[in-house]
C-alpha positions as CSV (number, residue, x, y, z in Angstrom):
1,M,0.0,0.0,0.0
2,M,1.4,3.4,-1.0
3,T,1.0,6.4,1.1
4,R,2.2,10.0,1.5
5,K,2.7,11.8,-1.9
6,A,3.5,8.6,-3.8
7,D,3.2,10.4,-7.2
8,T,5.8,13.1,-6.5
9,G,7.3,12.2,-3.1
10,A,11.0,11.4,-2.5
11,V,12.4,7.9,-2.4
12,L,14.9,7.1,0.4
13,C,17.7,4.8,-0.9
14,V,19.5,3.1,2.0
15,G,22.6,0.9,1.8
16,R,26.4,1.0,1.7
17,I,28.3,3.3,-0.7
18,Y,30.9,1.6,-2.8
19,C,34.0,2.7,-4.8
20,D,33.8,0.6,-7.9
21,L,37.0,-0.1,-9.9
22,I,35.6,-1.4,-13.2
23,F,37.9,-3.2,-15.7
24,T,36.4,-3.6,-19.2
25,G,37.7,-4.7,-22.6
26,L,39.0,-8.0,-21.2
27,G,39.8,-11.0,-23.4
28,R,39.0,-13.4,-20.6
29,M,38.3,-13.4,-16.9
30,P,41.2,-13.5,-14.5
31,T,42.4,-16.9,-13.3
32,L,44.8,-17.9,-10.5
33,G,48.5,-17.3,-11.5
34,R,47.7,-15.5,-14.8
35,E,47.7,-11.8,-15.6
36,V,44.9,-10.3,-17.7
37,F,45.1,-6.8,-19.2
38,A,42.0,-4.6,-19.6
39,E,41.5,-2.0,-22.3
40,D,39.8,0.4,-19.9
41,L,39.5,1.2,-16.2
42,T,36.7,3.3,-14.6
43,M,36.7,4.4,-11.0
44,T,33.2,5.4,-9.9
45,A,30.9,5.7,-7.0
46,G,28.8,2.5,-6.7
47,G,26.6,0.4,-4.6
48,G,22.9,-0.3,-5.1
49,A,21.7,2.6,-2.9
50,Y,23.8,5.2,-4.8
51,I,23.2,3.8,-8.3
52,S,19.5,3.5,-7.8
53,A,19.4,7.1,-6.4
54,A,21.3,8.4,-9.5
55,H,18.8,6.7,-11.8
56,F,15.9,8.0,-9.8
57,A,17.3,11.5,-10.2
58,E,17.9,10.9,-13.9
59,I,14.2,10.2,-14.5
60,G,13.1,13.1,-12.4
61,R,12.1,11.4,-9.2
62,A,13.1,13.2,-5.9
63,V,15.5,11.0,-4.1
64,S,17.7,11.1,-0.9
65,L,20.7,8.9,-0.2
66,V,20.6,7.6,3.3
67,A,24.1,6.1,3.9
68,R,27.5,6.4,5.5
69,L,30.7,7.6,3.8
70,G,34.3,7.9,5.0
71,T,36.7,10.8,5.0
72,D,39.7,9.0,3.3
73,A,40.9,9.9,-0.2
74,L,38.7,7.4,-2.0
75,S,35.7,8.5,-0.1
76,C,36.3,12.1,-0.9
77,D,36.6,11.3,-4.6
78,V,33.4,9.3,-4.4
79,A,31.7,12.1,-2.5
80,E,32.5,14.6,-5.3
81,Q,30.9,12.2,-7.9
82,I,27.8,11.9,-5.7
83,K,27.5,15.6,-5.3
84,S,27.5,16.0,-9.1
85,R,24.1,14.2,-9.2
86,D,20.7,15.8,-8.3
87,I,20.5,13.7,-5.1
88,D,19.5,15.0,-1.7
89,L,22.4,14.4,0.7
90,S,20.8,15.7,3.9
91,F,20.9,12.3,5.5
92,L,24.4,11.3,4.4
93,E,26.7,10.6,7.4
94,R,30.4,11.3,7.0
95,D,32.5,9.2,9.4
96,A,36.2,8.2,9.2
97,E,35.4,4.5,9.7
98,A,32.6,4.4,7.1
99,G,34.4,3.3,4.0
100,P,33.7,3.4,1.1
101,Q,33.2,-0.3,0.4
102,I,35.7,-1.1,-2.4
103,T,34.8,-3.4,-5.3
104,V,36.9,-4.6,-8.2
105,A,34.7,-5.6,-11.1
106,S,35.9,-7.5,-14.1
107,V,33.5,-7.2,-17.0
108,I,33.1,-9.2,-20.3
109,G,29.8,-8.4,-22.0
110,A,27.1,-9.4,-19.7
111,E,29.5,-11.4,-17.5
112,R,30.9,-9.9,-14.3
113,A,33.1,-11.0,-11.5
114,F,33.5,-9.0,-8.2
115,L,36.0,-8.8,-5.4
116,T,34.8,-6.6,-2.5
117,K,36.1,-5.5,0.9
118,R,33.4,-4.8,3.4
119,A,33.4,-1.4,5.2
120,G,31.9,-0.5,8.5
121,R,28.3,-0.8,9.8
122,A,25.3,-0.1,7.5
123,E,23.0,2.0,9.7
124,P,23.5,5.8,9.2
125,A,23.2,8.1,12.1
126,H,20.4,10.1,10.4
127,L,18.2,7.1,9.5
128,N,15.4,7.8,11.9
129,E,15.3,11.5,10.8
130,A,15.1,10.3,7.1
131,L,12.3,7.9,7.8
132,H,10.2,10.7,9.3
133,W,11.0,13.3,6.7
134,D,7.8,14.8,5.4
135,G,9.1,14.7,1.8
136,A,9.5,11.0,1.7
137,C,7.0,8.4,0.4
138,H,9.1,5.3,-0.1
139,L,12.1,3.4,1.2
140,H,14.3,1.4,-1.2
141,I,16.6,-1.1,0.6
142,A,19.5,-1.7,-1.9
143,E,20.7,-5.1,-0.5
144,F,19.5,-7.7,2.0
145,A,22.8,-7.3,3.9
146,T,21.5,-3.9,5.0
147,L,18.2,-5.4,6.2
148,A,20.1,-8.2,8.0
149,E,22.0,-5.7,10.0
150,M,18.9,-3.6,10.7
151,P,16.1,-6.3,11.1
152,D,13.5,-3.7,12.3
153,L,14.1,-1.4,9.2
154,V,10.9,-2.5,7.3
155,F,8.8,-2.1,10.5
156,R,10.2,1.3,11.2
157,A,9.6,2.5,7.6
158,K,6.0,1.2,7.8
159,E,5.4,2.9,11.1
160,A,6.6,6.1,9.4
161,G,4.0,5.6,6.6
162,L,6.4,4.5,3.9
163,S,6.1,1.8,1.3
164,V,9.2,-0.5,1.0
165,S,11.1,-2.2,-1.8
166,L,14.0,-4.5,-1.5
167,D,16.7,-5.7,-3.9
168,P,18.3,-8.7,-2.2
169,S,21.6,-8.3,-4.1
170,W,24.0,-11.3,-4.1
171,D,25.8,-12.0,-0.9
172,D,27.4,-15.4,-0.5
173,A,27.0,-15.3,3.3
174,L,23.3,-14.5,3.1
175,I,21.6,-15.4,-0.1
176,H,21.1,-19.1,0.9
177,A,19.8,-18.3,4.4
178,P,16.7,-20.5,5.0
179,D,14.9,-17.6,6.8
180,L,15.7,-14.9,4.3
181,L,12.1,-14.6,3.1
182,E,10.7,-14.4,6.6
183,R,13.2,-11.7,7.5
184,C,11.8,-9.6,4.6
185,N,8.3,-9.6,6.0
186,G,6.4,-6.4,5.2
187,V,8.3,-5.6,2.0
188,D,5.8,-4.4,-0.7
189,L,8.0,-4.9,-3.7
190,F,10.8,-7.6,-4.1
191,L,13.3,-7.1,-6.9
192,P,15.7,-10.0,-7.3
193,N,17.6,-11.1,-10.5
194,M,17.4,-14.6,-11.8
195,E,20.4,-15.9,-10.0
196,E,19.3,-14.5,-6.7
197,A,15.8,-15.8,-7.1
198,Q,17.1,-19.3,-8.0
199,A,19.2,-19.3,-4.9
200,I,16.4,-18.1,-2.7
201,T,13.7,-20.3,-4.0
202,G,15.5,-23.4,-5.2
203,K,13.5,-23.2,-8.5
204,A,14.9,-23.1,-12.0
205,L,12.1,-21.6,-14.0
206,P,10.9,-17.9,-13.8
207,N,7.3,-18.8,-13.3
208,D,8.1,-21.2,-10.5
209,M,10.3,-18.6,-8.8
210,L,7.5,-15.9,-9.2
211,D,4.8,-18.3,-7.8
212,L,6.9,-19.0,-4.7
213,L,8.0,-15.5,-4.1
214,S,4.4,-14.2,-4.6
215,L,3.5,-16.2,-1.5
216,H,5.7,-13.8,0.5
217,F,5.4,-10.5,-1.3
218,P,2.4,-8.7,-2.9
219,N,4.6,-7.6,-5.9
220,V,7.6,-9.3,-7.4
221,A,9.8,-8.1,-10.3
222,L,12.3,-10.6,-11.6
223,K,15.3,-9.3,-13.6
224,A,16.4,-11.7,-16.3
225,G,19.2,-9.9,-18.1
226,A,19.2,-10.5,-21.9
227,D,15.7,-12.2,-21.5
228,G,14.2,-9.0,-20.1
229,A,12.2,-9.1,-16.9
230,Y,9.0,-10.5,-15.4
231,C,6.7,-9.3,-12.7
232,Q,3.8,-10.9,-10.8
233,S,1.2,-9.7,-8.3
234,I,-2.4,-10.7,-7.4
235,E,-3.4,-8.9,-10.6
236,G,-1.5,-11.3,-12.9
237,C,1.9,-12.0,-14.4
238,W,3.8,-10.1,-17.2
239,Q,7.0,-10.4,-19.2
240,E,8.9,-7.6,-21.0
241,P,11.6,-8.6,-23.5
242,A,15.0,-7.0,-23.3
243,Q,15.8,-4.1,-25.7
244,A,18.5,-4.7,-28.4
245,V,21.3,-2.3,-27.4
246,P,25.1,-2.4,-27.5
247,V,26.3,-3.6,-24.1
248,I,29.4,-1.9,-22.6
249,D,29.0,-2.7,-18.9
250,T,26.1,-4.4,-17.1
251,T,27.2,-3.1,-13.7
252,G,24.2,-1.4,-12.0
253,A,21.7,-2.3,-14.7
254,G,19.6,-4.0,-12.1
255,D,19.6,-0.9,-9.9
256,A,18.6,1.2,-12.9
257,F,15.8,-1.2,-13.6
258,N,14.7,-0.8,-9.9
259,A,14.5,3.0,-10.3
260,G,12.5,2.8,-13.5
261,F,10.1,0.2,-12.1
262,I,9.6,1.8,-8.7
263,D,9.0,5.3,-10.1
264,Q,6.1,4.1,-12.2
265,W,4.8,1.8,-9.4
266,L,4.6,4.7,-7.0
267,R,2.5,6.5,-9.6
268,A,0.1,3.6,-9.4
269,Q,0.7,2.6,-13.1
270,P,-0.2,-0.9,-14.3
271,L,2.6,-3.4,-13.6
272,S,3.1,-3.9,-17.4
273,V,4.0,-0.2,-17.6
274,C,6.3,-0.4,-14.6
275,L,8.0,-3.4,-16.1
276,A,8.6,-1.6,-19.5
277,A,10.0,1.4,-17.6
278,G,12.4,-0.8,-15.7
279,V,13.6,-2.6,-18.7
280,A,14.1,0.7,-20.6
281,A,16.1,2.1,-17.6
282,G,18.3,-1.0,-17.5
283,S,18.9,-0.8,-21.2
284,R,20.1,2.7,-21.0
285,A,22.5,1.8,-18.1
286,V,24.3,-1.0,-19.9
287,Q,25.5,1.3,-22.8
288,Q,28.3,2.9,-20.7
289,A,30.8,2.0,-18.1
290,G,29.8,2.6,-14.5
291,G,26.6,1.7,-12.8
292,A,25.3,5.3,-12.5
């Protein structure tokens, strides 16, 4: 159920901020004992919370980044990139121990491999203030790891009158947790990709994944990469094919999809319209390096 200025209200994006080192133009993926040279390297702000926020801003939705960021050289560089976007930073905490979380991404077409170092706790000092901000209508949780650290986050958001979406995001330590779905109780919109949904449900086919996930969430959107995306609710099930575009880097495509889908969902558009908007946003994202 959507409340409080859903058509024009701001989305709160909560999650860790990353510094992404993205290697593209690889002939093959790295293997132990062998050196691989990339044609290009991009250093950019990353993480689902920031990337989704950047895409919300790009499509004209008011958005606030609710996160922590360090004061080291990488954090300062990331901060300058974030400031260049039309993102509200009123609830961004700066703390010497806050990161950023560094990820090295090796990219070949639609294939990616990541190496990440965790950084600090997830909960920002200004979270409660953000949840009760009159301008907000929705909370987007960018990764299940954030919810796992703040198990009452969905409840707190609902108490504040916000609707809630969650992208589980792959985390080896959490994605196979048998109680993951129960710990997501109260989420209005669940946004996994195919690999995540398969790990969570144990199912191999999209329709089977959707059927199981729909027992736990009123709305599910399933991102299927080159096969487009699916969504299901009590109203029915839809599929949207992928757009034929040149692929440079798929990093952040799922977060872009989230922004496009959620924006239309908050405007109470039919799920088929939300799905098409999500696929279009993801298709734009893959045509350049860097998730945002």
